[in-house]
C-alpha positions, 0 to 999 in steps of 0.5 A: 436499510444501509447499503455497502460502499460501492467499490467502483464509485470514486467518492464512497461517501456522502459526508461532508468530512469526507468528500476528499477520500476517494476508492483509489482504484477509481483514479487509476489510469496507469498500467504500472499501478494496480490497486485492490477494492475499497483501498482509499486515499485522502486527497484533501482536495488540493493535489493533482490525481494521486499517480502524478501526485504521489508516485514518483518515477514511474517509468516502467517496467517495475509497477506499484501493486497495492491490496485491498482494504488499505488506507493511505494518508494524505501526501504519502509518496512512492518512490519508484525505481526510475529515480534511483540514480547508479551507485556502483562506480566513482559518480552518481550522475545519470549520464544516461537520461540525457540521450546523445553520446552520453547515453550511447557511451553509458547505456550498456553499464546502466542496463547492467546495474541491478534495480529494485523490483515492484514496489508491493503493499499489501491488504489492511495496510495503514499508511500514515500521512506524508509517509515515503515508500522507497523503491522496491519495498514490501510491505506486509498484510496488516502492517501500520506506517507512522506518519512522516516515515521513510521506508527503506526496507521491507516490512513484515506483516502486522509489523508497526514501524516509524521514523526516519529511516522506519524502524521496528516499533512492535508487532500487533499481534504475536506469530501464531495469531498473524499467522491465523489472520494471513490464513483467514485473509478476510479481505478476500471474503465476499463483500457481503460476508465482510460487512456482516461481520465488520465489527468483528473485523475491526475489534474481535480477535484473530481466534474469531477472524479463524472461525469466520473463515472456517465457516463456524458460527460465533458465540451468540451477542457477537456479530 
C-alpha cells in the first residue's frame, strides 16, 4: 500500500525527475526562518541551501514565516528588512553599517527609522520561479504569485498576482467560497485525513471542503 510522504524527510520522493525537490523545513537551521510541514522547494541541484541562496539580509529580529503545503519555485528570493536603506532624509546611504564614527553619529537616527515586520507566507501558497518577495510582505493562504513577479505589497488569500510590481490578476474564488476555505483550513487537518481526501482538495469545490471540515459524508463516488 502506498505510504504517506514523510514530512521529516528532506527528499520526499525517489522519482528521478524530482530529485531536487525538498521538504524545506528539514534544510533550515536559522531560528529566523520558520517553515511548516510539507512546504517544498525545488533547488534545481545547483544552489547553496535555501537560507543562504534565497533569503537575503536575514539579520533579525524580523523572521520569515512560511506555512504548510506551500510550493516555492526555483530561484525565488525573499528580501528581509536588514537590506532596507534609510529613506527619511536626503541620502539613502547606510552610514551606520560601516561602524566607527559613522555608526556613532547615525545609530540613534537609524534606530528611529520604522522597519517592516515579519515576512509571512501563508498555507497552500504557490510562488512561481524567480519571484521576489519584498520585506514585511504578507501573502495570504491559497494565493498564487506569478513567475518572475516582484511582490511589493500584501497579497490577499486566494488572490493571483503577477508582474513587476506584482498586480492583481483575479481571485481564485468568490469571497463566500474563500471564507469557506479559510474556515475549513484543510492544511491543519491530520495528514491521514488530508491523504484520504486529496482528490477533493485539488479538484473538488469549496462546499465539499467545508463539508469535510464539518465531518459530513460526501456523496457516493467522491473520495
